[in-house]
C-alpha positions as a Python dict, from the first residue, in 0.01 Angstrom:
ca = {
    (1, 'X'): (0, 0, 0),
    (2, 'X'): (117, 347, -98),
    (3, 'X'): (292, 202, -405),
    (4, 'X'): (-23, 14, -505),
    (5, 'X'): (-230, 330, -469),
    (6, 'X'): (11, 526, -683),
    (7, 'X'): (12, 260, -959),
    (8, 'X'): (-359, 203, -975),
    (9, 'X'): (-484, 542, -853),
    (10, 'X'): (-691, 387, -575),
    (11, 'X'): (-722, 459, -207),
    (12, 'X'): (-810, 239, 84),
    (13, 'X'): (-1149, 165, -79),
    (14, 'X'): (-961, -43, -347),
    (15, 'X'): (-1158, 125, -629),
    (16, 'X'): (-987, 231, -948),
    (17, 'X'): (-914, 592, -1025),
    (18, 'X'): (-1175, 610, -1294),
    (19, 'X'): (-1447, 528, -1043),
    (20, 'X'): (-1325, 806, -816),
    (21, 'X'): (-1342, 1058, -1102),
    (22, 'X'): (-1691, 943, -1192),
    (23, 'X'): (-1797, 985, -831),
    (24, 'X'): (-1662, 1341, -833),
    (25, 'X'): (-1862, 1424, -1147),
    (26, 'X'): (-2183, 1274, -1007),
    (27, 'X'): (-2173, 1402, -652),
    (28, 'X'): (-2549, 1364, -614),
    (29, 'X'): (-2550, 998, -714),
    (30, 'X'): (-2491, 698, -498),
    (31, 'X'): (-2113, 639, -454),
    (32, 'X'): (-2163, 268, -427),
    (33, 'X'): (-2252, 192, -789),
    (34, 'X'): (-2283, -168, -885),
    (35, 'X'): (-2042, -363, -1110),
    (36, 'X'): (-2264, -343, -1419),
    (37, 'X'): (-2274, 37, -1399),
    (38, 'X'): (-1893, 48, -1368),
    (39, 'X'): (-1842, -167, -1676),
    (40, 'X'): (-2091, 51, -1872),
    (41, 'X'): (-1895, 367, -1786),
    (42, 'X'): (-1561, 207, -1876),
    (43, 'X'): (-1707, 91, -2207),
    (44, 'X'): (-1829, 444, -2292),
    (45, 'X'): (-1487, 591, -2216),
    (46, 'X'): (-1312, 336, -2437),
    (47, 'X'): (-1548, 426, -2719),
    (48, 'X'): (-1478, 798, -2664),
    (49, 'X'): (-1101, 749, -2703),
    (50, 'X'): (-1130, 538, -3018),
    (51, 'X'): (-1079, 189, -2870),
    (52, 'X'): (-1362, 1, -3032),
    (53, 'X'): (-1515, -109, -3356),
    (54, 'X'): (-1379, 189, -3549),
    (55, 'X'): (-1018, 104, -3461),
    (56, 'X'): (-984, -199, -3683),
    (57, 'X'): (-925, -444, -3395),
    (58, 'X'): (-1285, -533, -3320),
    (59, 'X'): (-1478, -406, -3025),
    (60, 'X'): (-1358, -481, -2674),
    (61, 'X'): (-1657, -592, -2475),
    (62, 'X'): (-1480, -576, -2139),
    (63, 'X'): (-1159, -469, -1969),
    (64, 'X'): (-1001, -812, -2019),
    (65, 'X'): (-836, -868, -2361),
    (66, 'X'): (-876, -1206, -2519),
    (67, 'X'): (-555, -1409, -2574),
    (68, 'X'): (-493, -1599, -2893),
    (69, 'X'): (-337, -1582, -3236),
    (70, 'X'): (-536, -1268, -3328),
    (71, 'X'): (-376, -1041, -3072),
    (72, 'X'): (-269, -797, -3342),
    (73, 'X'): (-447, -509, -3176),
    (74, 'X'): (-222, -552, -2875),
    (75, 'X'): (87, -484, -3080),
    (76, 'X'): (-49, -296, -3384),
    (77, 'X'): (-338, -57, -3418),
    (78, 'X'): (-405, -69, -3047),
    (79, 'X'): (-67, 94, -2994),
    (80, 'X'): (-157, 372, -3237),
    (81, 'X'): (-484, 434, -3061),
    (82, 'X'): (-303, 461, -2731),
    (83, 'X'): (-73, 725, -2877),
    (84, 'X'): (-367, 930, -3002),
    (85, 'X'): (-523, 888, -2661),
    (86, 'X'): (-219, 1038, -2493),
    (87, 'X'): (-190, 1316, -2748),
    (88, 'X'): (-545, 1450, -2708),
    (89, 'X'): (-571, 1820, -2636),
    (90, 'X'): (-718, 1958, -2320),
    (91, 'X'): (-1057, 1994, -2493),
    (92, 'X'): (-1099, 1614, -2503),
    (93, 'X'): (-1102, 1360, -2224),
    (94, 'X'): (-846, 1418, -1947),
    (95, 'X'): (-498, 1269, -1968),
    (96, 'X'): (-447, 937, -1787),
    (97, 'X'): (-348, 995, -1428),
    (98, 'X'): (-222, 639, -1359),
    (99, 'X'): (-140, 310, -1527),
    (100, 'X'): (-492, 189, -1458),
    (101, 'X'): (-630, 459, -1692),
    (102, 'X'): (-445, 312, -1993),
    (103, 'X'): (-632, 92, -2241),
    (104, 'X'): (-623, -281, -2157),
    (105, 'X'): (-428, -374, -2471),
    (106, 'X'): (-154, -127, -2376),
    (107, 'X'): (-145, -262, -2022),
    (108, 'X'): (-100, -613, -2162),
    (109, 'X'): (198, -489, -2363),
    (110, 'X'): (352, -319, -2059),
    (111, 'X'): (297, -602, -1811),
    (112, 'X'): (428, -862, -2056),
    (113, 'X'): (770, -695, -2024),
    (114, 'X'): (790, -778, -1653),
    (115, 'X'): (950, -1102, -1530),
    (116, 'X'): (705, -1375, -1446),
    (117, 'X'): (805, -1369, -1081),
    (118, 'X'): (683, -1006, -1050),
    (119, 'X'): (339, -1061, -1202),
    (120, 'X'): (170, -1212, -892),
    (121, 'X'): (253, -895, -697),
    (122, 'X'): (115, -680, -978),
    (123, 'X'): (-210, -875, -959),
    (124, 'X'): (-252, -760, -597),
    (125, 'X'): (-270, -392, -694),
    (126, 'X'): (-633, -385, -803),
    (127, 'X'): (-905, -587, -971),
    (128, 'X'): (-824, -459, -1318),
    (129, 'X'): (-457, -552, -1288),
    (130, 'X'): (-557, -895, -1162),
    (131, 'X'): (-769, -947, -1471),
    (132, 'X'): (-494, -822, -1703),
    (133, 'X'): (-231, -1048, -1543),
    (134, 'X'): (-450, -1350, -1622),
    (135, 'X'): (-412, -1276, -1995),
    (136, 'X'): (-263, -1570, -2187),
    (137, 'X'): (-55, -1335, -2405),
    (138, 'X'): (152, -1218, -2108),
    (139, 'X'): (241, -1568, -1989),
    (140, 'X'): (312, -1688, -2342),
    (141, 'X'): (570, -1413, -2374),
    (142, 'X'): (723, -1500, -2037),
    (143, 'X'): (758, -1868, -2136),
    (144, 'X'): (914, -1765, -2464),
    (145, 'X'): (1162, -1505, -2342),
    (146, 'X'): (1267, -1666, -2014),
    (147, 'X'): (1274, -2033, -2115),
    (148, 'X'): (1276, -2049, -2494),
    (149, 'X'): (930, -2199, -2541),
    (150, 'X'): (853, -2051, -2883),
    (151, 'X'): (541, -2219, -3018),
    (152, 'X'): (173, -2233, -2938),
    (153, 'X'): (105, -2508, -2683),
    (154, 'X'): (-200, -2621, -2877),
    (155, 'X'): (-27, -2649, -3214),
    (156, 'X'): (329, -2760, -3145),
    (157, 'X'): (477, -3102, -3205),
    (158, 'X'): (687, -3235, -2922),
    (159, 'X'): (1051, -3217, -3028),
    (160, 'X'): (1323, -3466, -2945),
    (161, 'X'): (1091, -3741, -2819),
    (162, 'X'): (1018, -4051, -3023),
    (163, 'X'): (669, -4186, -3074),
    (164, 'X'): (763, -4489, -2866),
    (165, 'X'): (821, -4257, -2571),
    (166, 'X'): (495, -4067, -2620),
    (167, 'X'): (266, -4365, -2642),
    (168, 'X'): (226, -4669, -2421),
    (169, 'X'): (33, -4968, -2538),
    (170, 'X'): (-243, -5072, -2299),
    (171, 'X'): (-404, -5412, -2352),
    (172, 'X'): (-752, -5475, -2219),
    (173, 'X'): (-769, -5850, -2145),
    (174, 'X'): (-1148, -5853, -2178),
    (175, 'X'): (-1156, -5691, -2518),
    (176, 'X'): (-828, -5850, -2639),
    (177, 'X'): (-737, -5548, -2843),
    (178, 'X'): (-456, -5296, -2827),
    (179, 'X'): (-532, -4950, -2697),
    (180, 'X'): (-293, -4657, -2692),
    (181, 'X'): (-287, -4391, -2427),
    (182, 'X'): (-117, -4066, -2527),
    (183, 'X'): (139, -3953, -2272),
    (184, 'X'): (92, -3583, -2345),
    (185, 'X'): (-59, -3299, -2146),
    (186, 'X'): (-422, -3211, -2204),
    (187, 'X'): (-393, -2925, -2453),
    (188, 'X'): (-752, -2814, -2406),
    (189, 'X'): (-718, -2754, -2032),
    (190, 'X'): (-364, -2621, -2010),
    (191, 'X'): (-240, -2266, -2047),
    (192, 'X'): (89, -2083, -2039),
    (193, 'X'): (39, -1963, -1685),
    (194, 'X'): (15, -2323, -1562),
    (195, 'X'): (323, -2417, -1763),
    (196, 'X'): (520, -2125, -1620),
    (197, 'X'): (397, -2160, -1262),
    (198, 'X'): (407, -2537, -1214),
    (199, 'X'): (676, -2655, -1458),
    (200, 'X'): (925, -2398, -1586),
    (201, 'X'): (970, -2180, -1279),
    (202, 'X'): (993, -2458, -1016),
    (203, 'X'): (1257, -2647, -1220),
    (204, 'X'): (1446, -2346, -1357),
    (205, 'X'): (1746, -2424, -1134),
    (206, 'X'): (1825, -2750, -1316),
    (207, 'X'): (1839, -2602, -1667),
    (208, 'X'): (2188, -2598, -1820),
    (209, 'X'): (2496, -2822, -1827),
    (210, 'X'): (2580, -3079, -1561),
    (211, 'X'): (2838, -3347, -1495),
    (212, 'X'): (2714, -3676, -1344),
    (213, 'X'): (2911, -3833, -1064),
    (214, 'X'): (2990, -4165, -1234),
    (215, 'X'): (3333, -4233, -1089),
    (216, 'X'): (3615, -4181, -1342),
    (217, 'X'): (3380, -4175, -1643),
    (218, 'X'): (3188, -3854, -1574),
    (219, 'X'): (2965, -3733, -1856),
    (220, 'X'): (2777, -3435, -1995),
    (221, 'X'): (2408, -3374, -1923),
    (222, 'X'): (2216, -3090, -2087),
    (223, 'X'): (1878, -3005, -1929),
    (224, 'X'): (1660, -2806, -2169),
    (225, 'X'): (1302, -2698, -2232),
    (226, 'X'): (1201, -2921, -2523),
    (227, 'X'): (846, -2864, -2641),
    (228, 'X'): (612, -2921, -2349),
    (229, 'X'): (882, -3106, -2157),
    (230, 'X'): (1193, -3036, -1956),
    (231, 'X'): (1429, -3311, -2071),
    (232, 'X'): (1769, -3418, -1941),
    (233, 'X'): (1974, -3524, -2244),
    (234, 'X'): (2294, -3719, -2185),
    (235, 'X'): (2543, -3614, -2453),
    (236, 'X'): (2752, -3900, -2589),
    (237, 'X'): (3053, -3866, -2822),
    (238, 'X'): (3029, -4008, -3174),
    (239, 'X'): (3135, -4364, -3230),
    (240, 'X'): (3512, -4407, -3231),
    (241, 'X'): (3701, -4282, -3428),
    (242, 'X'): (3462, -4050, -3618),
    (243, 'X'): (3548, -3743, -3414),
    (244, 'X'): (3387, -3495, -3655),
    (245, 'X'): (3045, -3662, -3644),
    (246, 'X'): (2772, -3487, -3439),
    (247, 'X'): (2709, -3575, -3076),
    (248, 'X'): (2461, -3847, -2983),
    (249, 'X'): (2184, -3781, -2731),
    (250, 'X'): (2005, -4010, -2490),
    (251, 'X'): (1715, -3891, -2268),
    (252, 'X'): (1766, -3979, -1902),
    (253, 'X'): (1462, -3809, -1751),
    (254, 'X'): (1179, -3575, -1841),
    (255, 'X'): (937, -3350, -1654),
    (256, 'X'): (598, -3248, -1788),
    (257, 'X'): (248, -3146, -1687),
    (258, 'X'): (62, -3473, -1648),
    (259, 'X'): (-243, -3283, -1537),
    (260, 'X'): (-330, -2924, -1457),
    (261, 'X'): (-118, -2769, -1180),
    (262, 'X'): (97, -3078, -1132),
    (263, 'X'): (439, -3164, -1280),
    (264, 'X'): (545, -3527, -1315),
    (265, 'X'): (905, -3660, -1323),
    (266, 'X'): (971, -3970, -1531),
    (267, 'X'): (1284, -4182, -1574),
    (268, 'X'): (1368, -4248, -1940),
    (269, 'X'): (1653, -4493, -1880),
    (270, 'X'): (1616, -4847, -2005),
    (271, 'X'): (1419, -4991, -2294),
    (272, 'X'): (1059, -5009, -2167),
    (273, 'X'): (959, -4647, -2205),
    (274, 'X'): (906, -4374, -1941),
    (275, 'X'): (833, -4471, -1583),
    (276, 'X'): (819, -4312, -1240),
    (277, 'X'): (1115, -4111, -1121),
    (278, 'X'): (1210, -3833, -884),
    (279, 'X'): (1437, -3527, -876),
    (280, 'X'): (1579, -3371, -561),
    (281, 'X'): (1778, -3050, -526),
    (282, 'X'): (2063, -3143, -295),
    (283, 'X'): (2214, -2793, -270),
    (284, 'X'): (2298, -2499, -492),
    (285, 'X'): (2440, -2613, -828),
    (286, 'X'): (2373, -2977, -745),
    (287, 'X'): (2074, -3212, -786),
    (288, 'X'): (2008, -3585, -794),
    (289, 'X'): (1780, -3819, -989),
    (290, 'X'): (1619, -4138, -868),
    (291, 'X'): (1436, -4411, -1057),
    (292, 'X'): (1140, -4559, -867),
    (293, 'X'): (1093, -4855, -1103),
    (294, 'X'): (1436, -4998, -1180),
    (295, 'X'): (1277, -5320, -1310),
    (296, 'X'): (1204, -5120, -1628),
    (297, 'X'): (1580, -5118, -1693),
    (298, 'X'): (1606, -5497, -1710),
    (299, 'X'): (1582, -5693, -2035),
    (300, 'X'): (1436, -6043, -2093),
    (301, 'X'): (1774, -6183, -2198),
    (302, 'X'): (1942, -6077, -1876),
    (303, 'X'): (2278, -5904, -1843),
    (304, 'X'): (2415, -6049, -2165),
    (305, 'X'): (2138, -5892, -2372),
    (306, 'X'): (2176, -5565, -2180),
    (307, 'X'): (2550, -5566, -2250),
    (308, 'X'): (2505, -5631, -2622),
    (309, 'X'): (2249, -5352, -2649),
    (310, 'X'): (2467, -5112, -2450),
    (311, 'X'): (2773, -5199, -2661),
    (312, 'X'): (2590, -5130, -2984),
    (313, 'X'): (2470, -4792, -2855),
    (314, 'X'): (2801, -4696, -2691),
    (315, 'X'): (3047, -4818, -2956),
    (316, 'X'): (2835, -4894, -3262),
    (317, 'X'): (2974, -5247, -3294),
    (318, 'X'): (2969, -5593, -3140),
    (319, 'X'): (3230, -5730, -2903),
    (320, 'X'): (3348, -5971, -3174),
    (321, 'X'): (3431, -5674, -3397),
    (322, 'X'): (3666, -5532, -3133),
    (323, 'X'): (3981, -5737, -3175),
    (324, 'X'): (4202, -5562, -2923),
    (325, 'X'): (4186, -5763, -2600),
    (326, 'X'): (4279, -5466, -2378),
    (327, 'X'): (4001, -5260, -2533),
    (328, 'X'): (3750, -5539, -2467),
    (329, 'X'): (3849, -5538, -2100),
    (330, 'X'): (3808, -5161, -2076),
    (331, 'X'): (3464, -5174, -2241),
    (332, 'X'): (3338, -5452, -2015),
    (333, 'X'): (3470, -5266, -1708),
    (334, 'X'): (3282, -4949, -1809),
    (335, 'X'): (2955, -5137, -1861),
    (336, 'X'): (2973, -5306, -1521),
    (337, 'X'): (3061, -4980, -1347),
    (338, 'X'): (2807, -4751, -1511),
    (339, 'X'): (2509, -4989, -1519),
    (340, 'X'): (2507, -5029, -1141),
    (341, 'X'): (2374, -4675, -1090),
    (342, 'X'): (2033, -4742, -1255),
    (343, 'X'): (1997, -4370, -1330),
    (344, 'X'): (2019, -4280, -960),
    (345, 'X'): (2284, -4013, -997),
    (346, 'X'): (2410, -3686, -855),
    (347, 'X'): (2486, -3398, -1095),
    (348, 'X'): (2704, -3091, -1044),
    (349, 'X'): (2672, -2778, -1255),
    (350, 'X'): (2936, -2691, -1512),
    (351, 'X'): (2978, -2373, -1713),
    (352, 'X'): (3103, -2299, -2060),
    (353, 'X'): (3423, -2089, -2049),
    (354, 'X'): (3388, -1712, -2096),
    (355, 'X'): (3512, -1570, -2427),
    (356, 'X'): (3795, -1316, -2413),
    (357, 'X'): (3920, -1097, -2704),
    (358, 'X'): (4273, -1234, -2662),
    (359, 'X'): (4172, -1602, -2695),
    (360, 'X'): (4358, -1801, -2959),
    (361, 'X'): (4024, -1943, -3076),
    (362, 'X'): (3675, -1958, -2935),
    (363, 'X'): (3677, -2174, -2620),
    (364, 'X'): (3417, -2446, -2570),
    (365, 'X'): (3358, -2820, -2582),
    (366, 'X'): (3549, -3059, -2807),
    (367, 'X'): (3541, -3432, -2885),
    (368, 'X'): (3882, -3602, -2884),
    (369, 'X'): (4035, -3942, -2954),
    (370, 'X'): (4198, -4124, -2660),
    (371, 'X'): (4330, -4450, -2800),
    (372, 'X'): (4172, -4761, -2652),
    (373, 'X'): (3940, -4550, -2437),
    (374, 'X'): (3754, -4422, -2745),
    (375, 'X'): (3626, -4065, -2781),
    (376, 'X'): (3601, -3832, -2484),
    (377, 'X'): (3468, -3478, -2428),
    (378, 'X'): (3698, -3199, -2310),
    (379, 'X'): (3647, -2831, -2229),
    (380, 'X'): (3901, -2590, -2382),
    (381, 'X'): (3955, -2266, -2188),
    (382, 'X'): (4211, -1985, -2190),
    (383, 'X'): (4393, -1842, -1889),
    (384, 'X'): (4623, -1553, -1982),
    (385, 'X'): (4925, -1725, -2148),
    (386, 'X'): (4795, -2081, -2126),
    (387, 'X'): (4526, -2293, -2287),
    (388, 'X'): (4382, -2581, -2085),
    (389, 'X'): (4169, -2879, -2181),
    (390, 'X'): (3973, -3033, -1892),
    (391, 'X'): (3806, -3371, -1922),
    (392, 'X'): (3426, -3384, -1891),
    (393, 'X'): (3429, -3756, -1967),
    (394, 'X'): (3717, -3972, -1852),
    (395, 'X'): (3854, -4322, -1815),
    (396, 'X'): (4017, -4540, -1543),
    (397, 'X'): (4362, -4396, -1621),
    (398, 'X'): (4284, -4021, -1625),
    (399, 'X'): (3936, -3958, -1481),
    (400, 'X'): (3685, -3687, -1567),
    (401, 'X'): (3763, -3348, -1417),
    (402, 'X'): (4139, -3369, -1465),
    (403, 'X'): (4350, -3130, -1672),
    (404, 'X'): (4436, -3343, -1973),
    (405, 'X'): (4625, -3073, -2174),
    (406, 'X'): (4815, -2765, -2057),
    (407, 'X'): (4946, -2552, -2345),
    (408, 'X'): (5201, -2272, -2299),
    (409, 'X'): (5095, -2002, -2547),
    (410, 'X'): (5414, -1804, -2475),
    (411, 'X'): (5620, -2079, -2642),
    (412, 'X'): (5513, -2104, -3007),
    (413, 'X'): (5700, -2337, -3240),
    (414, 'X'): (5762, -2345, -3613),
    (415, 'X'): (5759, -2693, -3759),
    (416, 'X'): (6046, -2812, -3978),
    (417, 'X'): (5987, -2910, -4341),
    (418, 'X'): (5773, -3214, -4421),
    (419, 'X'): (6065, -3456, -4449),
    (420, 'X'): (6189, -3367, -4102),
    (421, 'X'): (5833, -3374, -3961),
    (422, 'X'): (5811, -3740, -4059),
    (423, 'X'): (6110, -3809, -3837),
    (424, 'X'): (5989, -3856, -3481),
    (425, 'X'): (6343, -3799, -3352),
    (426, 'X'): (6359, -3450, -3502),
    (427, 'X'): (6020, -3348, -3357),
    (428, 'X'): (6119, -3492, -3020),
    (429, 'X'): (6444, -3293, -3023),
    (430, 'X'): (6258, -2968, -3078),
    (431, 'X'): (5987, -3027, -2819),
    (432, 'X'): (6220, -3175, -2556),
    (433, 'X'): (6451, -2877, -2596),
    (434, 'X'): (6168, -2646, -2491),
    (435, 'X'): (6064, -2887, -2216),
    (436, 'X'): (6413, -2888, -2062),
    (437, 'X'): (6424, -2510, -2075),
    (438, 'X'): (6088, -2487, -1897),
    (439, 'X'): (6218, -2719, -1623),
    (440, 'X'): (6538, -2513, -1579),
    (441, 'X'): (6338, -2193, -1549),
    (442, 'X'): (6106, -2355, -1295),
    (443, 'X'): (6405, -2469, -1088),
    (444, 'X'): (6566, -2125, -1104),
    (445, 'X'): (6239, -1962, -1007),
    (446, 'X'): (6205, -2200, -713),
    (447, 'X'): (6562, -2119, -597),
    (448, 'X'): (6496, -1748, -636),
    (449, 'X'): (6177, -1770, -433),
    (450, 'X'): (6356, -1974, -166),
    (451, 'X'): (6642, -1724, -144),
    (452, 'X'): (6398, -1433, -122),
    (453, 'X'): (6206, -1608, 156),
    (454, 'X'): (6526, -1675, 351),
    (455, 'X'): (6642, -1318, 306),
    (456, 'X'): (6310, -1182, 427),
    (457, 'X'): (6323, -1411, 730),
    (458, 'X'): (6680, -1316, 818),
    (459, 'X'): (6632, -950, 731),
    (460, 'X'): (6976, -938, 570),
    (461, 'X'): (6915, -963, 200),
    (462, 'X'): (6878, -597, 93),
    (463, 'X'): (6921, -455, -255),
    (464, 'X'): (7224, -665, -358),
    (465, 'X'): (7025, -990, -323),
    (466, 'X'): (6737, -851, -530),
    (467, 'X'): (6983, -739, -800),
    (468, 'X'): (7140, -1085, -812),
    (469, 'X'): (6794, -1240, -851),
    (470, 'X'): (6710, -1004, -1137),
    (471, 'X'): (7038, -1087, -1313),
    (472, 'X'): (6962, -1458, -1281),
    (473, 'X'): (6618, -1407, -1439),
    (474, 'X'): (6775, -1214, -1731),
    (475, 'X'): (7030, -1489, -1784),
    (476, 'X'): (6752, -1747, -1793),
    (477, 'X'): (6561, -1549, -2055),
    (478, 'X'): (6872, -1502, -2270),
    (479, 'X'): (6939, -1877, -2266),
    (480, 'X'): (6587, -1961, -2389),
    (481, 'X'): (6601, -2107, -2742),
    (482, 'X'): (6380, -1946, -3003),
    (483, 'X'): (6180, -2187, -3220),
    (484, 'X'): (5962, -1937, -3403),
    (485, 'X'): (5964, -1593, -3553),
    (486, 'X'): (5707, -1433, -3324),
    (487, 'X'): (5722, -1101, -3512),
    (488, 'X'): (5592, -1259, -3832),
    (489, 'X'): (5437, -1599, -3763),
    (490, 'X'): (5328, -1796, -4072),
    (491, 'X'): (4957, -1806, -4149),
    (492, 'X'): (4965, -2176, -4241),
    (493, 'X'): (5221, -2450, -4212),
    (494, 'X'): (5219, -2790, -4381),
    (495, 'X'): (5165, -3068, -4129),
    (496, 'X'): (5212, -3443, -4131),
    (497, 'X'): (5235, -3692, -3848),
    (498, 'X'): (5578, -3845, -3779),
    (499, 'X'): (5622, -4208, -3873),
    (500, 'X'): (5550, -4437, -3581),
    (501, 'X'): (5291, -4206, -3420),
    (502, 'X'): (4959, -4387, -3377),
    (503, 'X'): (4640, -4203, -3477),
    (504, 'X'): (4288, -4337, -3428),
    (505, 'X'): (4165, -4103, -3700),
    (506, 'X'): (4383, -4084, -4008),
    (507, 'X'): (4164, -3815, -4164),
    (508, 'X'): (4329, -3508, -4013),
    (509, 'X'): (4409, -3168, -4173),
    (510, 'X'): (4737, -3142, -4363),
    (511, 'X'): (4794, -2777, -4277),
    (512, 'X'): (4795, -2598, -3942),
    (513, 'X'): (4790, -2237, -3828),
    (514, 'X'): (5009, -2247, -3518),
    (515, 'X'): (5191, -2490, -3291),
    (516, 'X'): (5280, -2456, -2923),
    (517, 'X'): (5467, -2649, -2661),
    (518, 'X'): (5243, -2818, -2406),
    (519, 'X'): (5211, -3108, -2166),
    (520, 'X'): (4958, -3390, -2143),
    (521, 'X'): (4854, -3583, -1835),
    (522, 'X'): (4918, -3960, -1831),
    (523, 'X'): (4871, -4208, -1545),
    (524, 'X'): (4846, -4574, -1466),
    (525, 'X'): (4521, -4761, -1407),
    (526, 'X'): (4326, -4609, -1120),
    (527, 'X'): (4497, -4272, -1175),
    (528, 'X'): (4821, -4399, -1023),
    (529, 'X'): (5158, -4221, -1072),
    (530, 'X'): (5015, -3928, -1272),
    (531, 'X'): (5271, -3714, -1457),
    (532, 'X'): (5277, -3443, -1717),
    (533, 'X'): (5457, -3544, -2033),
    (534, 'X'): (5573, -3304, -2310),
    (535, 'X'): (5396, -3281, -2641),
    (536, 'X'): (5300, -3055, -2931),
    (537, 'X'): (4971, -2866, -2952),
    (538, 'X'): (4863, -2817, -3315),
    (539, 'X'): (4594, -2562, -3405),
    (540, 'X'): (4434, -2656, -3737),
    (541, 'X'): (4141, -2412, -3756),
    (542, 'X'): (3865, -2261, -3545),
    (543, 'X'): (3700, -2599, -3488),
    (544, 'X'): (3987, -2849, -3477),
    (545, 'X'): (4314, -2896, -3295),
    (546, 'X'): (4544, -3186, -3214),
    (547, 'X'): (4804, -3299, -2964),
    (548, 'X'): (5104, -3526, -3018),
    (549, 'X'): (5191, -3726, -2706),
    (550, 'X'): (5563, -3784, -2754),
    (551, 'X'): (5610, -4041, -2479),
    (552, 'X'): (5307, -4242, -2590),
    (553, 'X'): (5382, -4184, -2962),
    (554, 'X'): (5014, -4111, -3004),
    (555, 'X'): (4808, -3837, -3171),
    (556, 'X'): (4473, -3706, -3047),
    (557, 'X'): (4245, -3513, -3284),
    (558, 'X'): (3980, -3283, -3133),
    (559, 'X'): (3669, -3145, -3308),
    (560, 'X'): (3432, -2880, -3174),
    (561, 'X'): (3091, -2965, -3031),
    (562, 'X'): (2867, -2729, -3229),
    (563, 'X'): (2536, -2778, -3042),
    (564, 'X'): (2368, -2463, -2911),
    (565, 'X'): (2375, -2493, -2532),
    (566, 'X'): (2140, -2260, -2344),
    (567, 'X'): (2169, -2164, -1975),
    (568, 'X'): (2534, -2277, -1980),
    (569, 'X'): (2755, -1966, -1981),
    (570, 'X'): (2955, -1872, -1673),
    (571, 'X'): (2858, -1539, -1509),
    (572, 'X'): (3227, -1438, -1493),
    (573, 'X'): (3579, -1580, -1508),
    (574, 'X'): (3603, -1616, -1131),
    (575, 'X'): (3299, -1846, -1116),
    (576, 'X'): (3434, -2050, -1407),
    (577, 'X'): (3777, -2100, -1248),
    (578, 'X'): (3614, -2194, -917),
    (579, 'X'): (3407, -2453, -1106),
    (580, 'X'): (3725, -2599, -1261),
    (581, 'X'): (3890, -2630, -919),
    (582, 'X'): (3583, -2802, -776),
    (583, 'X'): (3566, -3035, -1075),
    (584, 'X'): (3922, -3155, -1017),
    (585, 'X'): (3848, -3211, -650),
    (586, 'X'): (3554, -3441, -733),
    (587, 'X'): (3783, -3703, -886),
    (588, 'X'): (4104, -3647, -690),
}
């Protein structure tokens, strides 16, 4: 209560400071003046300090400023008048003794800088603050700055939602005519405070990037504020093999204000428009969706029609156009597995990797080719001397969440001339030479660690043992073959795929910046017998890289996902690495 009194200048009587000063000046008058008299006095004082018709903003008839497009006086001339108010000499009106003595337009400017969660407490200070906090301008700014809602609710067009999703045809059997009911909030009876209080703030925890728990397939969900809605967009890779095409988006759910002070969750899955759904927060960084009307997902033609529609959306072609029998089996398996969930899914939060000055290129999300499995989404991140690509979408062989590429940035390689690059045997000799050296060093390191552990246990090792271990490490480093001039690496190298290496996308860059030794994860169906196999990481430019899988004689081309993803950055590297560990445990 002491803080409230200091802010507003009131005592236990809950009257503003200006009323107390007026009472002191009129000691012979009744201290309990009515509300009309108070407003008259406040109006005279505003006129005395220049806040009125002569200020160019129009007269203020009361303490409460009016919200709307013409709030220029709150940010323009009103600010100037407040400065002159504060700069008056002692011969004029007294200086303001508290925040409550400031002009209303200046209070609106000040309070609009506070987070929305603090405004209800400010409203408890006094009546004037309660009136100011109800100003539409303040809540519009909170919606804009905290959640990215940038336009006027009463003028905006809903973005990212088709007209089919916004309108539902209602047929009146008596009239026998079509009637359309608009599935939009009532603009005339909705304000920014309602949007903030009942939509944005309650669902703020689900904004950002998420990975659905769909077995080995995973996925990428981006929950954003889109117009008057919160929408969960499932991000799908382009149709194979067009890796440089933009991502495709499919809405899975949306949340909006169906009526004042009530948010409604709707499932967007299926082909019959929005219908009833539900969202539950399971625990921190995890939530689940549930469809309450799964019959909306069914199609008149049954499963065959659903499969044909899904295939066209997922692959952009018919089953007859896919000649590879193994690929047909994989596609049918994915449809059967994923369609059983009916949009009743659990999602776990994922972060974009932090950016470090030493990174080889900007980390982030990339689309990559994976042979018969089509295009998949990976996350490229940097960890000291290594670059790692983790799957966000996966397949029955290597599921989502696994480390698909592990690149050793301490082992750069210079490619031979173009004629030798075309020879797969020459490239294999170079890469396998580094691979064997890495294995020898790992074995020597393991022996050294074992000897050190034994010596510590026996207490008999001493300095001679440590010296022998250091000599062994120096010998290992001296035996390491050098495949590049690290003092003066070339800016660009000509690049061509070796003959016999399969590439889903033949349109790849013919020059590269750098190449490094790395390993890729391969496994049998059901993630059986996983192993890391050597390969060559090829950096083309800031937005593209590739990997040659030597054992598979296959080439994967990766292209950056350029969408702007809000609420997705990791707070720090520790949180990001913990997220990667958890992600791998989901599918292990």
